[in-house]
C-alpha positions as CSV (number, residue, x, y, z in Angstrom):
1,X,0.1,0.1,0.1
2,X,1.4,3.4,-0.8
3,X,1.5,5.9,2.2
4,X,2.2,9.5,2.4
5,X,5.1,11.6,4.1
6,X,5.7,15.3,4.4
7,X,9.2,15.5,2.2
8,X,9.7,19.5,3.2
9,X,8.0,22.8,4.4
10,X,8.7,26.6,3.4
11,X,7.3,29.7,4.6
12,X,7.2,33.3,3.2
13,X,6.3,36.2,5.5
14,X,5.7,39.6,4.7
15,X,8.8,41.9,6.0
16,X,6.4,44.6,7.5
17,X,6.2,43.8,11.2
18,X,3.3,45.5,13.3
19,X,3.7,45.6,17.0
20,X,1.2,46.0,19.9
21,X,3.0,49.4,20.8
22,X,2.0,50.7,17.0
23,X,-0.9,49.2,16.9
24,X,-2.8,50.0,20.2
25,X,-3.1,53.8,20.0
26,X,-5.4,53.4,16.9
27,X,-7.8,51.3,18.7
28,X,-7.5,52.8,21.9
29,X,-5.9,49.5,24.0
30,X,-2.1,49.7,25.6
31,X,0.1,46.9,24.3
32,X,-0.2,45.4,27.4
33,X,-3.8,44.5,27.1
34,X,-3.5,43.1,23.5
35,X,-1.2,40.6,24.7
36,X,-2.7,39.6,27.9
37,X,-5.6,38.6,26.0
38,X,-3.9,36.9,22.6
39,X,-0.3,35.9,23.5
40,X,0.7,38.2,20.5
41,X,3.4,40.7,20.5
42,X,3.3,41.6,16.8
43,X,2.4,40.3,13.5
44,X,3.4,40.9,9.7
45,X,1.5,42.8,7.6
46,X,1.5,42.1,3.3
47,X,2.9,44.9,1.5
48,X,0.6,46.8,-1.3
49,X,2.6,44.1,-4.1
50,X,1.7,41.1,-1.5
51,X,-1.3,38.4,-2.7
52,X,-2.0,35.2,-1.5
53,X,-0.6,34.3,-4.5
54,X,2.7,35.6,-4.7
55,X,2.9,34.4,-1.1
56,X,1.9,31.3,-2.1
57,X,4.4,30.7,-4.7
58,X,7.2,31.8,-2.3
59,X,6.6,29.5,-0.2
60,X,6.0,26.8,-2.2
61,X,9.3,27.7,-3.9
62,X,11.0,27.2,-0.6
63,X,9.3,24.3,0.2
64,X,10.4,22.6,-3.4
65,X,13.7,24.0,-2.9
66,X,13.9,21.8,0.4
67,X,12.7,18.8,-1.0
68,X,15.6,19.4,-4.3
69,X,12.5,19.1,-6.7
70,X,10.8,21.6,-8.8
71,X,7.2,22.9,-9.9
72,X,7.4,19.9,-12.6
73,X,7.6,17.3,-10.1
74,X,4.2,18.0,-8.7
75,X,1.2,16.5,-9.8
76,X,-1.5,18.3,-7.9
77,X,-1.3,21.6,-5.9
78,X,-3.9,22.2,-3.3
79,X,-4.2,25.8,-2.1
80,X,-6.1,27.0,1.6
81,X,-7.0,30.7,1.8
82,X,-9.9,32.6,2.6
83,X,-8.3,35.9,1.1
84,X,-7.9,35.0,-2.8
85,X,-6.8,37.9,-4.8
86,X,-9.3,37.2,-7.2
87,X,-12.6,35.3,-7.0
88,X,-11.5,33.2,-9.9
89,X,-9.4,32.4,-11.1
90,X,-8.4,30.0,-8.1
91,X,-4.8,31.1,-6.3
92,X,-3.9,27.6,-6.9
93,X,-3.7,28.4,-10.5
94,X,-1.9,31.2,-10.2
95,X,1.0,29.4,-7.8
96,X,1.0,26.6,-10.5
97,X,1.5,29.2,-13.1
98,X,4.8,30.9,-11.1
99,X,6.1,27.7,-10.2
100,X,6.4,26.5,-14.3
101,X,4.2,23.4,-13.1
102,X,1.9,21.6,-15.0
103,X,0.0,20.2,-11.9
104,X,-3.5,20.2,-11.5
105,X,-4.6,22.8,-9.2
106,X,-7.6,24.3,-7.4
107,X,-8.4,26.3,-4.1
108,X,-10.2,25.0,-0.7
109,X,-11.9,27.3,2.0
110,X,-12.3,25.5,5.1
111,X,-11.8,28.7,7.2
112,X,-8.3,28.6,9.7
113,X,-9.0,24.6,9.2
114,X,-8.0,24.9,5.5
115,X,-4.1,23.9,5.7
116,X,-5.6,20.4,7.7
117,X,-8.1,20.0,5.0
118,X,-5.6,20.2,2.1
119,X,-3.3,17.9,3.9
120,X,-6.2,15.5,4.2
121,X,-7.0,15.7,0.6
122,X,-3.1,15.2,-0.3
123,X,-2.7,12.1,1.5
124,X,-6.3,10.9,0.1
125,X,-4.7,11.3,-3.4
126,X,-1.6,10.1,-2.9
127,X,-2.8,6.7,-1.2
128,X,-5.6,6.4,-4.0
129,X,-2.8,6.5,-6.6
130,X,-4.0,9.9,-8.3
131,X,-0.9,11.8,-7.3
132,X,2.6,11.0,-6.6
133,X,3.6,14.6,-4.6
134,X,1.0,17.3,-3.9
135,X,1.9,20.9,-3.1
136,X,-0.2,22.0,-0.1
137,X,-0.3,25.8,0.3
138,X,-1.8,28.0,3.2
139,X,-1.6,31.4,1.9
140,X,-3.3,34.5,4.0
141,X,-3.9,38.6,3.1
142,X,-5.8,38.6,7.1
143,X,-4.8,42.5,7.0
144,X,-7.4,42.9,3.3
145,X,-10.3,41.5,5.4
146,X,-9.8,43.0,9.1
147,X,-11.4,46.2,10.2
148,X,-8.1,47.9,11.6
149,X,-10.6,50.0,13.8
150,X,-11.9,47.1,15.4
151,X,-10.6,45.7,18.7
152,X,-11.8,42.4,18.4
153,X,-10.1,41.4,15.3
154,X,-7.4,44.1,14.7
155,X,-5.3,42.8,17.8
156,X,-5.5,38.9,16.0
157,X,-4.8,38.8,12.5
158,X,-1.5,39.0,10.5
159,X,-0.3,37.7,7.0
160,X,2.5,35.0,5.7
161,X,2.2,31.8,3.4
162,X,3.3,28.0,4.5
163,X,3.7,25.3,1.9
164,X,4.6,21.4,2.5
165,X,5.5,18.9,-0.5
166,X,3.7,15.8,0.2
167,X,4.7,12.6,-1.4
168,X,4.1,8.9,-1.7
169,X,6.2,6.4,0.3
170,X,5.8,2.9,0.7
171,X,3.9,0.9,3.8
172,X,1.2,2.9,5.6
173,X,3.2,6.0,5.0
174,X,4.0,9.0,8.0
175,X,0.8,11.0,7.7
176,X,-2.5,10.3,8.8
177,X,-5.4,9.2,9.5
178,X,-7.3,12.4,9.8
179,X,-10.4,13.4,11.6
180,X,-12.8,16.4,10.4
181,X,-16.0,18.0,11.1
182,X,-18.0,20.5,10.4
183,X,-21.3,22.8,12.0
184,X,-22.8,25.6,10.0
185,X,-25.5,26.2,11.9
186,X,-23.9,29.4,13.6
187,X,-22.4,31.3,10.9
188,X,-23.4,34.7,12.4
189,X,-20.5,33.8,15.5
190,X,-17.7,34.2,12.9
191,X,-17.9,35.5,9.2
192,X,-17.1,38.0,6.4
193,X,-19.7,41.1,6.5
194,X,-20.7,42.1,2.9
195,X,-21.3,45.1,3.4
196,X,-18.1,45.8,4.9
197,X,-16.0,43.0,3.6
198,X,-14.4,42.9,7.2
199,X,-14.3,39.9,9.3
200,X,-16.8,39.7,12.3
201,X,-16.7,37.7,15.3
202,X,-18.1,36.6,18.3
203,X,-15.0,36.3,20.3
204,X,-16.1,34.8,23.7
205,X,-18.4,32.0,22.0
206,X,-15.8,31.5,19.6
207,X,-13.1,30.8,22.1
208,X,-15.0,28.1,24.0
209,X,-16.2,26.3,20.8
210,X,-12.9,26.2,19.4
211,X,-11.5,24.6,22.7
212,X,-14.0,22.1,23.1
213,X,-13.6,20.9,19.5
214,X,-10.2,20.6,19.0
215,X,-9.6,18.8,22.4
216,X,-12.5,16.4,20.8
217,X,-11.0,16.0,17.8
218,X,-7.5,15.3,19.1
219,X,-8.8,13.3,21.8
220,X,-11.0,10.9,19.3
221,X,-7.9,10.5,16.8
222,X,-5.9,9.3,19.4
223,X,-8.5,6.6,20.8
224,X,-9.3,5.7,17.2
225,X,-5.3,5.0,16.4
226,X,-4.8,3.3,19.9
227,X,-2.5,6.4,20.7
228,X,-1.5,7.5,24.4
229,X,-1.5,10.9,25.2
230,X,2.2,10.5,26.4
231,X,3.5,9.5,22.9
232,X,2.9,12.5,21.4
233,X,6.0,14.3,20.9
234,X,4.2,17.6,19.7
235,X,1.0,19.4,18.9
236,X,1.2,21.9,16.1
237,X,-2.0,23.8,16.6
238,X,-3.8,26.5,14.5
239,X,-2.2,29.5,15.9
240,X,-5.7,31.4,17.0
241,X,-4.9,32.2,20.1
242,X,-2.6,31.7,22.9
243,X,-5.5,31.1,25.8
244,X,-7.1,28.5,23.0
245,X,-3.8,26.8,23.4
246,X,-3.3,26.7,26.9
247,X,-6.5,25.6,27.4
248,X,-6.2,23.0,24.7
249,X,-3.2,21.7,26.2
250,X,-4.5,21.6,30.1
251,X,-7.7,19.7,28.7
252,X,-5.5,17.1,27.3
253,X,-3.5,16.9,29.8
254,X,-0.4,17.5,27.6
255,X,2.4,19.6,29.3
256,X,2.7,23.3,28.1
257,X,5.8,22.5,26.2
258,X,4.3,20.1,24.1
259,X,2.0,22.7,22.5
260,X,4.0,24.6,20.2
261,X,3.5,28.3,19.6
262,X,4.7,31.0,17.8
263,X,1.6,33.4,17.5
264,X,3.7,35.8,19.5
265,X,5.5,37.1,16.3
266,X,3.3,36.3,13.5
267,X,-0.6,36.6,15.1
268,X,-3.1,34.5,13.4
269,X,-2.7,33.7,9.9
270,X,-5.6,31.6,9.4
271,X,-4.6,28.9,7.1
272,X,-0.9,29.4,7.3
273,X,-0.6,28.9,10.7
274,X,-0.2,25.3,10.9
275,X,2.6,25.0,7.8
276,X,4.2,28.1,9.2
277,X,4.8,26.5,12.6
278,X,6.3,23.3,11.5
279,X,8.8,25.0,9.7
280,X,9.7,26.7,12.8
281,X,9.4,23.8,14.7
282,X,11.8,22.0,12.7
283,X,14.2,25.4,12.3
284,X,14.4,25.7,16.0
285,X,14.6,21.8,16.9
286,X,11.6,21.7,18.4
287,X,10.6,18.7,15.7
288,X,12.9,15.6,15.9
289,X,12.9,12.8,13.7
290,X,10.3,9.9,14.8
291,X,8.3,12.8,16.6
292,X,4.7,12.0,16.8
293,X,3.1,14.9,15.6
294,X,-0.7,15.9,16.6
295,X,-2.4,18.6,14.2
296,X,-5.6,20.2,14.9
297,X,-7.2,23.2,13.5
298,X,-10.5,25.2,14.1
299,X,-12.0,27.8,11.9
300,X,-15.2,29.7,10.5
301,X,-17.8,27.6,9.4
302,X,-17.2,26.3,12.0
303,X,-15.1,23.5,10.5
304,X,-11.9,21.8,12.6
305,X,-10.3,18.3,13.0
306,X,-6.9,17.1,14.0
307,X,-4.7,14.5,12.4
308,X,-1.4,12.4,12.8
309,X,1.9,12.5,11.0
310,X,5.4,10.7,12.0
311,X,8.0,13.2,11.6
312,X,11.2,12.9,9.4
313,X,10.7,9.1,8.8
314,X,12.8,8.7,6.0
315,X,11.3,6.7,2.7
316,X,12.4,5.6,-0.6
317,X,12.2,7.2,-4.0
318,X,8.7,7.4,-4.9
319,X,8.3,5.3,-8.3
320,X,6.9,5.9,-11.8
321,X,2.8,6.4,-11.7
322,X,1.5,3.7,-14.2
323,X,0.4,5.8,-16.8
324,X,1.5,9.2,-15.3
325,X,1.6,12.1,-18.1
326,X,5.3,13.7,-18.1
327,X,6.2,17.4,-17.0
328,X,6.3,18.4,-20.5
329,X,3.7,16.2,-22.0
């Protein structure tokens, strides 16, 4: 049976840093108030020339370089974003063109859970034999849909992109399983207002639902795979709010140090947060070869879920897929 593994990860972050000290006076809050409620000290803000496509392409190039691959080696590109530059064409197609790839490409919108959903789709595509290598991209310009004067949301969101190369491996592979869920009964709690094109959020209720949903999905994926929480090396969760991360770790009975966090420097980057966190955990040594990693996310929809991966497990070269077209076909 062909399994799947993450072969490489890459990121792209805007240069501009927006600190709480700069943001606070705009919303009549001091920097200590912002950090106490969110765990965020700064976030990256896109320039006028940055788009979800340009950041996504840069993150993808980084991941491909790390994997020793080019765009022509990719069979499928899945782009998770809630901030596309165009309604259509898909951001994934713009990334495909920038990479010089001939891969199939599509976008998906699963809110802040988009990257997790995309990773599950990549895993399924490889296990079914539909693709050998899949590029999964999470890319967001959240500043474009955030009201800069709304204290509920202006303090939270930042911009950035992350991407991973997922490829086939012999045996069961090191990616998955995934459990994914949705509940569309309460869209008014977290949505983009059609009149203002900005995020509206009922933070207290979103907090409660996010914590309960991520705890439940992680508990279920561990239970259904017969995995003890003590076996978990690290949890890479969507970086929504530091208090959410702390509450999830506490309810799962995990030491705080197992809940990776970089929200203090990047804020909530929606679907980009998990791949950005994966890349930083790898760079800082927080991820070690063989670690069992739990991924979990919650986002507007509501959509949420959890999945497992074994980090850094080597796999043999991917054999040619029967009937696959060549890059220049």
